[in-house]
C-alpha positions as CSV (number, residue, x, y, z in Angstrom):
1,M,-68.9,-83.3,12.7
2,S,-69.7,-82.5,9.1
3,T,-72.5,-83.7,6.9
4,L,-72.2,-84.2,3.1
5,T,-75.0,-82.4,1.3
6,T,-76.2,-82.3,-2.3
7,T,-76.6,-79.1,-4.2
8,A,-80.2,-78.9,-3.3
9,G,-79.3,-79.0,0.4
10,A,-80.7,-82.5,1.1
11,P,-78.3,-84.8,3.1
12,W,-76.2,-87.2,1.1
13,T,-77.1,-90.8,1.9
14,T,-74.7,-93.8,1.9
15,P,-74.8,-96.0,-1.1
16,V,-77.3,-98.8,-1.1
17,E,-75.9,-102.4,-1.3
18,P,-76.2,-103.9,-4.8
19,G,-78.6,-106.6,-3.7
20,E,-81.0,-104.0,-2.3
21,R,-81.0,-101.6,-5.3
22,G,-83.7,-103.4,-7.3
23,R,-83.2,-105.3,-10.6
24,L,-83.0,-104.7,-14.3
25,T,-85.0,-107.0,-16.5
26,I,-84.1,-107.3,-20.2
27,S,-86.9,-108.7,-22.3
28,D,-86.6,-111.6,-24.7
29,G,-87.2,-109.3,-27.7
30,V,-84.4,-106.9,-26.7
31,V,-81.9,-109.8,-26.3
32,A,-83.1,-111.3,-29.7
33,R,-82.5,-107.9,-31.5
34,I,-79.0,-107.5,-29.8
35,A,-78.1,-111.1,-30.8
36,A,-79.3,-110.6,-34.4
37,R,-77.0,-107.6,-34.8
38,L,-74.1,-109.4,-33.1
39,A,-74.4,-112.5,-35.3
40,A,-74.3,-110.3,-38.4
41,E,-70.8,-109.1,-37.2
42,V,-69.4,-112.5,-37.8
43,H,-67.5,-112.8,-41.1
44,G,-69.4,-114.6,-43.9
45,V,-72.8,-114.5,-42.0
46,G,-75.8,-113.0,-43.7
47,G,-79.6,-112.8,-43.2
48,S,-82.2,-115.4,-43.6
49,A,-85.4,-115.5,-45.6
50,H,-88.6,-117.1,-44.3
51,R,-89.1,-120.6,-45.7
52,L,-92.3,-122.5,-46.2
53,L,-92.1,-126.2,-47.1
54,G,-88.4,-125.7,-48.2
55,V,-89.3,-122.8,-50.5
56,T,-88.1,-119.3,-49.8
57,V,-90.9,-116.9,-49.2
58,G,-90.2,-113.2,-49.5
59,S,-86.8,-111.6,-49.6
60,E,-83.8,-112.2,-47.4
61,R,-83.8,-110.1,-44.3
62,A,-81.5,-109.8,-41.3
63,V,-80.3,-112.7,-39.2
64,Q,-83.4,-114.0,-37.3
65,V,-83.1,-114.8,-33.6
66,D,-85.5,-116.0,-31.0
67,A,-84.4,-115.6,-27.3
68,T,-85.7,-117.0,-24.1
69,V,-84.4,-115.3,-21.0
70,T,-84.6,-117.3,-17.8
71,G,-83.2,-115.5,-14.7
72,S,-79.6,-114.6,-15.6
73,S,-79.3,-116.9,-18.6
74,V,-80.5,-116.8,-22.2
75,A,-81.1,-119.5,-24.8
76,L,-80.9,-118.4,-28.5
77,V,-82.3,-119.9,-31.7
78,V,-80.5,-118.4,-34.7
79,R,-81.4,-118.6,-38.4
80,L,-78.8,-117.2,-40.9
81,S,-77.1,-117.7,-44.2
82,I,-73.4,-118.3,-44.8
83,T,-71.1,-117.3,-47.7
84,Y,-70.0,-120.3,-49.7
85,P,-67.4,-122.0,-49.6
86,M,-67.1,-121.2,-45.9
87,S,-67.4,-124.2,-43.6
88,V,-70.8,-124.4,-42.1
89,R,-69.5,-126.0,-38.9
90,R,-66.8,-123.3,-38.4
91,A,-69.2,-120.5,-39.1
92,A,-71.7,-121.9,-36.6
93,E,-69.0,-122.2,-34.0
94,D,-67.8,-118.6,-34.6
95,V,-71.4,-117.4,-34.2
96,R,-71.9,-119.3,-31.0
97,G,-68.7,-118.0,-29.5
98,H,-69.2,-114.4,-30.6
99,L,-72.8,-114.4,-29.2
100,A,-71.7,-115.9,-25.9
101,R,-68.9,-113.4,-25.3
102,R,-70.7,-110.2,-26.5
103,I,-74.1,-111.0,-24.9
104,R,-72.3,-111.4,-21.6
105,V,-70.5,-108.1,-22.0
106,L,-73.5,-106.1,-23.2
107,T,-76.3,-107.5,-21.0
108,G,-74.7,-109.4,-18.2
109,L,-76.6,-112.5,-19.2
110,T,-75.0,-115.9,-19.6
111,V,-75.7,-117.7,-22.9
112,S,-76.7,-121.2,-22.0
113,R,-77.5,-122.5,-25.5
114,V,-77.2,-121.3,-29.1
115,E,-79.0,-123.3,-31.7
116,V,-77.9,-122.3,-35.2
117,T,-79.8,-123.1,-38.4
118,V,-78.2,-122.3,-41.7
119,T,-81.0,-121.6,-44.2
120,A,-78.9,-120.8,-47.3
121,L,-75.4,-120.7,-48.8
122,H,-74.5,-117.7,-50.9
123,S,-71.7,-117.4,-53.4
124,A,-68.9,-115.1,-52.4
125,A,-68.8,-113.6,-55.9
126,R,-71.6,-111.3,-56.8
127,A,-73.7,-112.3,-59.7
128,V,-73.0,-110.0,-62.7
129,G,-75.8,-109.3,-65.0
130,R,-75.3,-109.3,-68.8
131,V,-76.5,-106.3,-70.8
132,R,-78.0,-107.1,-74.2
């Protein structure tokens, strides 16, 4: 009878069943950061500035996401801007679908809900300044 050994000479053990290995927990903040990057991959989607009483406060930043992980599912609240004249409904659907697919692949979590808030519409053409 032969015994498998590691390079250090300790006996090789049989693999532990997946349910007995422990678990990996991904925090809400990590999922939120992943989702923010993923949402920015969607064509025509941009960042969102903070707003106070309908007035933009500060400059536009990255897509903003809040995530709530419960067991193996996650609910997302997304704030973003969209390039005009893109359809808001179509862009929101694209973001929802992209997040659901990619979050599942990258984290193993199932996206249960994605709430999308469009905070601004931006022109596709860049504003050109005039030199005097």
